[in-house]
C-alpha positions as CSV (number, residue, x, y, z in Angstrom):
1,M,0.0,0.0,0.0
2,D,2.8,2.4,0.9
3,R,4.6,1.7,-2.4
4,H,1.3,2.5,-4.3
5,R,0.8,5.6,-2.4
6,T,4.4,6.8,-3.0
7,R,4.0,6.0,-6.7
8,A,0.7,7.9,-6.9
9,L,2.2,10.9,-5.2
10,S,5.2,10.9,-7.5
11,V,3.0,10.7,-10.6
12,A,0.8,13.6,-9.2
13,A,3.9,15.7,-8.5
14,A,5.3,15.1,-12.0
15,L,2.0,15.9,-13.6
16,G,1.8,19.1,-11.5
17,V,5.2,20.2,-12.7
18,V,4.3,19.6,-16.3
19,L,0.9,21.3,-16.1
20,F,2.2,24.4,-14.3
21,S,5.6,24.8,-16.0
22,G,4.1,27.0,-18.7
23,C,2.2,29.2,-16.3
24,S,3.7,32.5,-15.2
25,Q,2.6,35.3,-13.0
26,P,1.6,38.6,-14.7
27,P,3.9,41.5,-13.9
28,S,3.1,43.6,-10.9
29,I,2.1,47.2,-11.4
30,A,5.3,48.4,-9.6
31,T,7.5,46.7,-12.3
32,L,5.6,47.9,-15.3
33,P,7.2,50.5,-17.6
34,D,5.5,53.9,-17.7
35,G,2.6,53.8,-20.2
36,T,-1.0,53.2,-20.7
37,F,-2.4,49.6,-20.6
38,T,-5.7,48.3,-21.9
39,G,-7.5,45.1,-21.5
40,A,-10.9,43.5,-21.9
41,S,-12.9,40.7,-20.2
42,Q,-14.5,37.8,-21.7
43,P,-18.1,38.5,-22.8
44,D,-20.8,37.7,-20.2
45,D,-23.9,35.7,-21.0
46,Q,-25.5,38.6,-22.8
47,G,-22.3,39.6,-24.6
48,A,-21.3,42.5,-22.4
49,V,-17.5,43.1,-22.1
50,G,-15.6,45.0,-19.4
51,H,-12.9,47.3,-20.7
52,V,-10.1,48.7,-18.5
53,E,-7.5,51.3,-19.2
54,F,-4.9,52.4,-16.7
55,T,-1.8,54.6,-16.9
56,V,1.3,53.8,-14.9
57,K,4.0,56.3,-14.0
58,D,7.0,55.5,-11.8
59,G,5.4,52.2,-10.7
60,T,2.1,53.8,-9.6
61,I,-1.3,53.9,-11.3
62,V,-2.0,57.5,-12.0
63,E,-5.2,57.1,-14.1
64,A,-7.6,54.3,-14.5
65,S,-11.1,53.7,-15.9
66,F,-13.4,50.7,-16.3
67,V,-16.6,50.5,-18.3
68,V,-18.8,47.6,-19.3
69,K,-20.3,47.8,-22.8
70,D,-23.2,45.7,-24.1
71,A,-22.7,43.6,-27.2
72,D,-23.9,46.5,-29.3
73,G,-21.4,48.8,-27.8
74,T,-23.8,50.7,-25.4
75,P,-21.8,51.7,-22.3
76,H,-23.1,51.0,-18.9
77,D,-23.1,54.6,-17.6
78,A,-25.4,57.1,-16.0
79,D,-27.9,56.6,-18.8
80,Y,-27.8,52.8,-18.7
81,G,-31.3,51.4,-18.2
82,L,-33.0,54.7,-19.4
83,S,-35.3,54.8,-22.4
84,K,-33.6,56.6,-25.3
85,A,-37.0,58.0,-26.2
86,T,-38.1,59.3,-22.8
87,G,-35.0,59.4,-20.7
88,Q,-36.9,57.6,-18.0
89,P,-36.1,54.1,-16.6
90,V,-37.6,51.3,-18.7
91,D,-37.7,49.2,-15.5
92,T,-37.2,51.0,-12.2
93,A,-35.8,48.0,-10.4
94,F,-33.3,47.2,-13.2
95,Y,-32.2,50.8,-13.4
96,Q,-31.5,50.9,-9.7
97,R,-29.5,47.7,-9.8
98,A,-27.6,48.8,-12.9
99,Q,-26.7,52.2,-11.3
100,A,-25.6,50.4,-8.1
101,A,-23.3,48.2,-10.2
102,I,-21.9,51.2,-12.0
103,A,-21.2,52.9,-8.6
104,A,-19.4,49.7,-7.5
105,E,-17.3,49.7,-10.7
106,E,-16.2,53.2,-9.8
107,Q,-15.1,51.9,-6.4
108,Y,-13.2,49.1,-8.0
109,V,-11.3,51.6,-10.0
110,A,-10.6,53.8,-7.0
111,R,-9.4,50.8,-5.0
112,F,-7.2,49.6,-7.8
113,K,-5.5,53.0,-8.1
114,E,-5.1,53.1,-4.3
115,A,-3.8,49.5,-3.9
116,G,-1.9,49.2,-7.2
117,D,-3.1,45.5,-7.3
118,A,-6.3,44.2,-8.7
119,D,-6.1,41.2,-6.3
120,K,-6.7,43.7,-3.5
121,V,-10.0,44.9,-5.0
122,E,-12.7,43.2,-3.1
123,V,-16.1,42.3,-4.5
124,I,-19.0,44.5,-3.6
125,A,-22.4,42.9,-3.1
126,G,-24.6,43.3,-6.1
127,A,-21.7,43.8,-8.5
128,S,-20.0,40.5,-8.6
129,L,-20.2,40.1,-12.3
130,S,-18.6,43.5,-12.8
131,H,-15.9,42.5,-10.3
132,R,-15.1,39.4,-12.4
133,Q,-15.1,41.4,-15.6
134,F,-12.8,44.0,-14.0
135,L,-10.3,41.4,-12.8
136,E,-10.4,39.7,-16.2
137,A,-9.8,43.0,-18.0
138,V,-6.8,43.9,-15.8
139,E,-5.4,40.4,-16.2
140,D,-5.7,40.8,-20.0
141,A,-4.0,44.2,-19.9
142,L,-1.1,42.7,-17.9
143,S,-0.8,39.7,-20.1
144,R,-0.1,42.0,-23.1
145,V,3.1,43.4,-21.4
């Protein structure tokens, strides 16, 4: 039994080395060259994609933005959920949830600038999808370096 257990552990360890040998950590913000970096998340179930842009100077994020856009390119902003014809909410409950998510997205950006690390941006209740898209977009931006 011990011989089988040792063999199984050896095989698992070898497999782990093979699987993870190609993986690398994205660069940290502090090590990035000065410049502007952009990235995008994967589309959600409705095709909306999160887009991040941030500028680094001397290892610090000096500017950052994040916006989610629907599949047709409509940004999730102060007008998101309003009727284009009347300027009033199409669905009041949806509009309130959408605007709460947009406010959370602004907090994600502020925390990212403050911490200089997307992993330190905690999820806000009611905006978990935006959080996932934010993290994916930052990871995408860092993977392009």
